[in-house]
N, C-alpha and C positions, 0 to 999 in steps of 0.2 A: 210719516217719514220712516224709512227703513232703518233698522239698527245697523251701526257700522260693523263691517266684517272684521273679525280679529285676525291679525296677521300671524302666520305660523312660521314665517321666515327665520326669526332668531332661534326658535325652539328646534327647528330642523337642523340648523347649523350647529347648535349645541349638542344635539343627539349624534350627529355625524362626527363631530370633534371627539366626543366621549368614546364613540365606537373605535375611532382611529387610535386613541390613546390606549384603550384596552388591548387592541390588536398589536400595537407596538410593544406593550408590556409583555404580552404572551410570547411574541417573537424573541424579545430580549432574554426572557427567562429560558426559552428553549435553546438559545445560543450559548448562554453562559453557564447553565446548569452542568453540562458535561465537563466543562473546565473545572468547576468547583468539586465535582464528584471524584474525578480521576486523581487530582493532586499533581505534585510536581516532581517527586522523587520516585525511583523505581519501585521501592517497596509499596508505596501508596498506589501506584499505577496497577501493579500486579494484583494487589488486594482488592482494589475497587472493581477492576474488570472481571475478576473471578467471582466477586460477591453478587453482582447484578448486571443486567444488560444496560449499558450506557448508550442511550439513543442520541445520536448527533443532532445538532440543530440544522436548520434548513440551508445555511450558508456553506460555501465551499470551505471556508476556514474551519468551521466546526466539524465538518465531515473529515477533513484532512487531519485535524487534531486527534480525533478518536481513532481513526484508522492508523495513524502514525504511532499512537500510544499502544495499540494492539500489536503492531509490528515490533515495537521495542519490548513489550512484555513477553511476547511469544518467543523472542530470540534471547531473552535475558536469562542469566543464571538463576535469578530469583523465580522466574516463571517456570523454568524447567525443574526446579527443586521442590515445587509444590507437591503436596500429598495428592494421591490419585483423584479424589473427588473434586477439590478446588481446581486442579489442573484440567480436568474434564470440563468444568464449568467455564474456565477461562477460554478454552478452545471453542466451546459451543457459543459463548457470548460474542467472541470476535468473529466467528463465522457468521452469526446472525447479523452483526453490524455490517459486515461486508456485503451480505446479500440484500440488506435493506437499502444500502447506498446504490447497489447495482440495479435494484428495481426502479430507482428514480433516474440513475445516470449509468446506463449500461456501458458507457465508454470510459468509465473511471478506472484507470489502469492500476492505481494503488489498491483499490478495492479488490480487483482480480488477484493481485499478488497476496494480499492478506487472506483471501479465500483459499489460495493454494497453501499458504503457510499454516493455516488452521487445519486444512486437510491432511497435512503431514502428520500433525499430532494425533489426528483421528484415524490415521492409517488408511486414508482414501487415496490410493495411487491414481485412479482415473481422474479425480478432481484436481490433483496436483498438476497433471499434464494439461488438462483442459484450461485451467485457470492461468497457468504460466503462459501458455500460448496466447490466450486472450489478452493478458496484460502486455505482452510484447507487441501484439498486433495494434493495440490501442495507443500505446506510447512507445514507439521504437527507438527514440533518440534521447531519452532522459538517462544520463549516465549512472546516477546513484541507484536508480531503480533497476537498470540493466544489470548492475553488479549484484544487487540483492537477489534478482531472479537467477543469475548464474550460480550463485552460492547455493541456493535451494535446489536448482536443477542438478548440480553435481552430486548432491546427496542421494539422488534417485535415478542415476543414469541407466540402471538396469531395467527400470520400469517405465521410463518416459515413452510416450507415444512418438511416432515419427514427426508429427506436427510440433510437439513440444521440444524435441531434439533440434529441429530446424530453428525454432525460436531461440533456443540456447545458442546455437551457432551465430545467429544474427546479433545477439547481445554481445558475444565475444568479439565479433567483427567491429561493432561500435566501440567497445572498450579499448581495443588495441590502437584505435585512431585518436585517443586522447592521452595526455601525458600521464595522468594518475592511473587511468585504466590500463595503459600499456605496462606500467610498472607492476601492477597487481597481476596481470596475466603473465608477465615475464617471470615472476616468482614461481608461478605454477609450472611454467615451461622448464625451469631449471630443476625443480624438485620431483616432477612427475613424468616419467618416460611415456606413459600412455597418453597423457594430455599433450605432450610435445608433438606427437604425430598428428593428432587432430588439429591443433592450433596452427601447425605449419601449413596444412592443406587450406585452412581458412585464410591465413595471411597471404598465401600465394595468389589469391584471387583479388587482393586489394591493390589500390594504386601504389606506385613505386615509393612515393613519399611516406606512405603509411608503413610499408615494409621496412624502409630505412629506420623509421622511428622505433619500430618494434625491435629490430636488431640492436639498436642502441640501448634500449631498455634491457634486453637480454644480457648484453655485455656488462651493464651496470649491476645486474642481479647476480651475475656469475662470480 
């Protein structure tokens, strides 16, 4: 009489379950470790991002968090007052984070913007133009990002490529069609004669309702 065959079903299921648990634990670690490393206040963020490369986890939320913290750190007073060596490290680390995200998701507009912001500190005018244009192309209608790009572009008007300058104009056209954006652009209109001529040409191409809204914002800013 043949010996009964041993069933492997339960052992296979246990092995698969264990593997899934390990995989879930690794993913969870990758997701939450950047949040723990960077901290919550600006001093902590700047120090952490300058000290080491903080690799974001696989989720959109994790990528956004690290990129947004790079954005905040690079624009902060604390980040700009760093000594030369940690400042250079902060710039290089944030540039690397942006490039890592873009290697996986080349349409990630915030990553393109952070790449441009890091390039500013590194003195790379060509990358500022290229990455600003790419950011606007990938997400043309997100107001807060359009304003961030416009602020960065305005610091480099003399060196922007034609493509980046056109992207800047597109961002301004978007901003003047929103209440908060129009108020911000109107302040520039009132205080900067050179800007006034340029934005007038842009607004003249917009629908009549947008033109009226911008004129109202200018009156309020005057």
